[in-house]
N, C-alpha and C positions, 0 to 999 in steps of 0.2 A: 749732261751726266751728273754734274754737281748738284743740279736742282732736284734730281730724282732722289739723291741721298741727303737732301737737306734736312735740317733739324725737324721741319714740320712733316716731311714725307716718310721718314723712317718708321714711326709708330704705325702708320696705315699699312705699310708693306709687311711689317712684322705681324700685325693682326691677321692679314690675309694668309701669310705663310703658316701661322699657328692654326688657323681654321682648317687649311688644307691638310696639315699634318694630322690633326685630330680626326679628320673625316676619313683619311685613307690609311693611316698607319694602324696596324692591328694591335692596339693597346686595349687590355681588358681591365675592368674595375669591378669590385664587388657591388652587387645590387641588393638592397634590402627594402622591404615594405614595413614602414613604421607607423604605429598608431596606438591608441590606448584601448584596452579591453576590460571586460568585466568577468570576474571569477564566478563560476556556478558549480554546484555539485554535479557529479556524473549521474547520480540517481537521488531522488527525493521521494519520501513517503508522506502522504497526506491523508489524515483521517478527518472526515467532515460529515455534517448532517445535511441531507437533501431537503428539497422543498416539501416533500410529502412525509417527512419524518424518518426516511430510511437512512441507514448508516452507510457511508461510502468510504471504502478503503482503496487507495490508488497509489501504486508504485510507478513513478514516472522515470523513464530512461531518457535523460536529456541528450545523450550521445546519439541514440537512434531516433529520438523525437517521437517515441511511442510509449504507450503504457504497457509495462511488462506484466502487471498484476492488478486487476480491477475486480472488486467485489462490492455488490450493493445488497445490503440486508433489508429486505422488505417484509413488513409485518402486517398482520390482518388488522382491519379497522376495528377499533374497540379494544385491542390488545394493550395490556399494560407493559410498557417496555422501558427499561432503564439502561443507561450507559455509565459505566464506572471506569474512569481512567486509573491505572495503577498509581497509588499514592507515592511510590518510590521514584516515579519519573519526574524530573525537574529540568527546567530550562538550563542549557549549557552542559548537562551531564551526558555521558556516553551510554548508549543503549546497544546491547549486544544482539547479534542474530539469534532469534528464538526466544528472546525475553518477552514476558507477558506485558502487553501494552494496555489492554482494556478488557472488560467483561461486559457482555450483553445479557440482560435478564429479561425473559419473555414469560409472562404469566401463562399464556396459552400453551407454549411449548412445554413448560414444566408440568402443567396439568395433563397434557397428552402423554408425557413420559410416565407419570405416576399411573395413569389409567392403563397404559399398555403393560406396565410391569405387573399391575394387579390382575389384568386379564390373563397374562402368562402364568401367574401363580395358580389361578383358578383352573385353567386348562391342564396344567401339569398335574395338579392334585386330582383332577377328574380322571386323567389318563392312568395315574397310578392306582386309583381305586378300581377302574374298569378292568385293569389287567390282573387284579387279585380277587379271588373268591373269598367271601366273608360269611361268618356264621350269624344266626339270629341275634345272638347277644350283641354282636357288633352293630346290627341295625338299631337295636334299642339304645345303644350308646350314641349312635349318630342322631337319633331323635332328640335325645337330651341335649346334645351339643347344639343342635339347631334351635331348640327353645332358648338356650342360654344366649346364643348369638342374637336372636330376635329381641330379647329383653335388653341386652347390652346396646343394641342399635337404637332402640326406642329411647333409652336414656340419653344417648349421644345426640339423637335428633332434637330432643328438647333443649339440650345445651347449645347446639348449633343454632337453632332458631332464636334463642335468646341473644347469642353473640352477634347474629346477623343484624338484629335490630340495633344493637349498640354500634356495629360497624357502619350501618347506614346513617347513623347520627354522628359518626366520626368520634365516637367515645373511645374505641379501641383501635390500635394500629393495624396496618395491613398484615404484619407478620403473625399476630395472634389470630386474625381471621383466617389466614391461609392454613395455619396449624389446625384449627378446628375443622376446616373443610377437609383436610387430608384425613383426620381421625374419623370423621363421619363416613368418608368414602371407603376407608379400610373396614369399618364395621359392616357396611353393606356388601363389600366384597366377601367378607367372611360368611355372611348369610348365604351368598350365592354358592360359595364353596360347600357349605354344609348341605344345602339343598341338592346340589349335584351328587354329593356323596350318598345321601340318603336315597335319591332316585336310582342311582346305579346299584345300590345294595338291594333294593326292593325288586327291581325289574330284571337285573342282569343285562349284560352288554354283549352284542354280537361283534364279529370281526369287522364288519362294514362300519359299525359305529366307532370302533377304535381307529380305523383308518381315517375317518372323518375328523376325529379329534386330533390326530397327528397332523393332518393338513392344516387345521386351524392353528395349531401350535407353530407350525412352520411359517404361516402367514404373519402371525403376531411377532415372531422373532425377526422377520424381515422388516416389518414396520418399525419395530423397536430399534433395529440397527440404524435405520434412516434417521429417526429422531435423536438417537444418541450421537450420531455424526453431526447433526445440526447443533446440538448442545456443545459438542466439542469445537465446532467452528465459531461458536459464539465467544470463545476465548481467543482474542486477537493477539498473535505473536508477531514480533518485529521481523520483517523480511530482509533487513539490512543491519549492518553495524554502523551507527552514525551518532550524530549529536542532536539533541532535542533543541528546537528553535522556539523563539518566542512567537506566540500567536495573538493577534488582536482579537478583541471581543467580536463574536459573530458565529458563523456556522462552522468554522474550522476548529477542530478539537485538538489536533496534534500534528506537528510537522517534524520530520526527522531527515536530516541531510546526511547522505552517505559520505564518510570521510576517507574512504579508501582510494578515491580518484576524484580529480577536479578537471573542469573544462574552462577554457577562456574563450569568450565570444568577442571578436574584434572586427570592426567594419573595414572592408577593403573596397577600393573603387572598382566599378564594374569592369573597366579595362584591364585591371590587374588579375582577373580571375585565371587567365591562361598562364600566368607567370609563376604560379605555385602548383605543387602537386602533393598528393598524400605522402607523408613521411618527411617533408621538408622541415629541417630544424628551425626552432624558434627560440630566441633569447627573450626572457621575461624578467623585468625589473619591478620589484615591489616599491611603490612610492615611499619615500622617507626610510628606505632600508638599503644597506650597503651590498648585501649578498644578492646575486642574481639566480634565477631559476631557469630551467630549460623545459622545452616542450617540443611537440611535433604537430605540424599541420595535418588535419584530418580531411576536411572538406569545407566547401562553401555552401551556403543556403541557396535555394532556388527561388527565393523571394527578394524582390528589390525594395530597398528602403531609401528614403530621402533624408540625408543628413547634411546640413549646411548647404543646401541647394544642389547636392551631388547624388547621383545614383550609386548606391553601395550595396554590397552583399555582406552577410555575416560569415566570417571565417571561424570555424570551430578548431580550437587548438587543445590537444591533450596535454595537460600539465604533468610533469614528472616530479616525483618526490625528491627529498622529504617535504612534508607539508606542515612544518612546525609553526610557521607564521602566516599560513594561508587560511583565509576565511571567505565564505560565500558572500558575494556582493562587493568584494574588494576590487578597486580599480588599479590596473597594472599597465606598465608600458611594454609593448610587444614589438619585436623586430624579427621579421621573417627573412631568413637567409635564402635568397633566390639564386645564389651562385654568382659566377663571373659572366659579365656581358661586355661587349665592345664599348669603347668610349663613345663611338658614334651613336650606338643604341641608347646608351645612358643619357646623352645630351638630348636625344629625341624624346625619350620618356620624360625627361625633366621639363622640357619646353611644353609638352602636352599637358603635364600636370599643372604648370603655371597658367596656361591658357584656360584650362577647365576649372581652375580653383576660383 
């Protein structure tokens, strides 16, 4: 009996008793999953140039893992296209929802717009003339106006031909050449208007002809509406309120990070997936800062990653404000509160983590 409680035997019995107590006594302890995570914006907008010269606008929702808004502006081969970023946009400054980000200029689109506008004016003038009866004196006046328009167009043609030669040799800029082209186009449109007016005055118009003109006017208006919508879409507006980020030289023209919400991506071991559920509170500590932030667990990814020889999943955590000292790319310490578990389960998980680490 004395030997059982000898100085050497007591520690062994005490250890056995402690293990039995820990294993069977219903004692609970808090269990937390701790690791470092990386801060990412909940949404980010990227404006870039594609391989074939198209302009790509993409609003990525990092929480859902999908693109909420994707636009690719494709232009015809041989078209002269320019992208102009708003000069007021600077790195580090805040862009508001609906602010103008960039403008796209397409020579073919502008030329089509001017052509449709001119055609509409011609048809509307023709319709007005067909719907009103005129006297012989008016016909004589229309002849004089046509002669004037022909002479004016001939002068403009000569001037345009001279400027075209200068443009081909790169003596005059694009703006002056386009101005001369528009002026020449308008002169010939005026001739078309005068000819239509004179023809209508001389021959008279039936109801069927008026209906035909009305149909042509309706078609031109529909085409014009489509082109005007295209021109409107060429003014790119910000889909988010966020901060402009620095972009490296390359195909990316502009990046905006949404500052209204942030996510934290944190690796968790594959075996810990069942221990967390949506809405689980998370304590977040910014490195080298005294104040802590809070968040809540959203979900884990369905893709396995290997980090330090372990299979892990990426846990997504929604960070709660305020965000005064939070920046995208920041590394933070995360602690997911998984609630109370028994001391037996705690030791079991601890030994498993030691063996698998």
